[in-house]
C-alpha positions as CSV (number, residue, x, y, z in Angstrom):
1,M,40.5,-57.3,-14.6
2,Y,42.8,-60.1,-15.7
3,L,41.2,-63.5,-15.1
4,T,43.3,-66.6,-14.8
5,T,41.4,-69.9,-15.2
6,Y,42.7,-73.3,-14.5
7,S,42.3,-76.6,-16.3
8,T,41.7,-79.9,-14.5
9,S,45.4,-80.8,-15.3
10,G,46.5,-77.6,-13.6
11,G,47.3,-75.6,-16.7
12,S,46.3,-71.9,-16.6
13,G,45.6,-69.0,-18.9
14,T,45.0,-65.3,-18.3
15,V,42.8,-63.0,-20.3
16,P,41.5,-59.4,-19.8
17,T,37.8,-59.4,-19.0
18,W,35.1,-56.7,-18.4
19,F,33.3,-57.1,-15.1
20,M,30.8,-55.7,-12.7
21,V,30.9,-55.8,-8.9
22,K,27.7,-56.3,-6.8
23,D,27.6,-57.1,-3.1
24,G,31.3,-58.1,-3.0
25,V,31.0,-60.5,-5.9
26,L,32.2,-60.1,-9.5
27,Y,30.1,-60.8,-12.6
28,F,30.9,-61.0,-16.3
29,T,29.6,-62.6,-19.4
30,T,31.4,-64.9,-21.9
31,L,30.6,-67.4,-24.6
32,R,29.7,-70.8,-23.2
33,A,32.1,-72.5,-25.6
34,S,35.0,-70.3,-24.6
35,L,38.0,-71.9,-22.9
36,K,37.5,-69.8,-19.8
37,A,33.9,-70.8,-19.5
38,R,34.8,-74.5,-20.0
39,R,37.6,-74.3,-17.4
40,I,35.2,-72.5,-14.9
41,K,32.6,-75.2,-15.4
42,A,35.2,-77.9,-14.8
43,T,37.1,-76.5,-11.8
44,G,35.7,-73.2,-10.7
45,R,39.1,-72.1,-9.6
46,V,40.2,-68.5,-10.7
47,R,42.6,-65.8,-9.9
48,V,41.6,-62.2,-10.5
49,A,44.3,-59.5,-10.9
50,L,43.4,-55.8,-11.1
51,G,45.0,-53.3,-13.4
52,T,47.6,-55.5,-15.0
53,P,48.1,-59.3,-15.1
54,H,50.6,-58.9,-12.2
55,G,48.6,-56.3,-10.3
56,P,47.0,-56.9,-6.9
57,S,45.1,-60.2,-7.0
58,F,43.0,-62.6,-5.2
59,E,41.8,-66.2,-5.6
60,G,38.2,-67.0,-6.0
61,Q,35.5,-69.5,-6.9
62,A,33.7,-69.0,-10.2
63,E,30.4,-70.5,-11.3
64,W,28.0,-70.3,-14.2
65,V,24.8,-68.4,-13.4
66,D,21.7,-69.3,-15.5
67,N,18.2,-67.8,-15.5
68,R,19.1,-64.5,-14.0
69,P,18.0,-61.9,-16.5
70,D,18.0,-59.3,-13.7
71,L,21.7,-59.7,-13.2
72,E,22.4,-59.9,-16.9
73,Q,20.7,-56.5,-17.3
74,E,22.7,-55.1,-14.4
75,V,26.0,-56.3,-16.0
76,L,25.0,-54.7,-19.3
77,A,24.1,-51.4,-17.5
78,A,27.5,-51.4,-15.8
79,Y,29.2,-52.0,-19.1
80,R,27.2,-49.1,-20.6
81,R,28.3,-46.8,-17.8
82,K,32.0,-47.8,-18.2
83,Y,32.0,-47.7,-22.0
84,P,29.3,-45.2,-23.0
85,L,30.1,-45.3,-26.7
86,L,31.2,-48.9,-27.4
87,V,28.5,-50.8,-25.6
88,P,25.4,-48.9,-26.8
89,L,26.7,-48.8,-30.4
90,F,28.0,-52.3,-30.8
91,M,28.8,-54.6,-27.9
92,G,25.6,-54.3,-25.9
93,R,23.5,-55.8,-28.7
94,W,26.0,-58.6,-29.2
95,I,26.1,-59.5,-25.5
96,R,22.3,-59.2,-25.1
97,K,21.6,-61.4,-28.1
98,R,24.1,-64.1,-27.1
99,L,22.7,-64.2,-23.5
100,A,19.1,-64.5,-24.8
101,S,20.1,-67.3,-27.1
102,R,22.1,-69.0,-24.3
103,E,25.2,-68.8,-26.5
104,S,26.8,-66.8,-23.6
105,V,26.6,-67.3,-19.9
106,L,26.8,-65.1,-16.9
107,I,29.7,-65.9,-14.5
108,R,29.9,-65.1,-10.8
109,I,33.2,-64.9,-9.0
110,T,33.2,-65.1,-5.2
111,P,36.5,-64.1,-3.6
112,A,38.0,-66.9,-1.5
113,L,38.2,-66.2,2.2
114,P,41.8,-65.8,3.6
């Protein structure tokens, strides 16, 4: 997905992001100090585009999710299924370590109702 986050002044930025869908909600992990995490913490407003930055999109509300190791494990399992070589060999350990140390955070995106 391509995730657009918004600053409190209305500025925006779009970045590609790995994600998992569960019960109609999107989840992903990111460093707590990242710009997208800080913007989500400040405003919660996001736009998600699928396929390309200008692909089909929807607005949503994002929030930090702490103390949910069950969801963190599900996200890692989804990443492993999607990227069966990259995640087990490298990225999985990095993501797991940063979640455990709280350097990273799990983010939940709930699509806005029309």
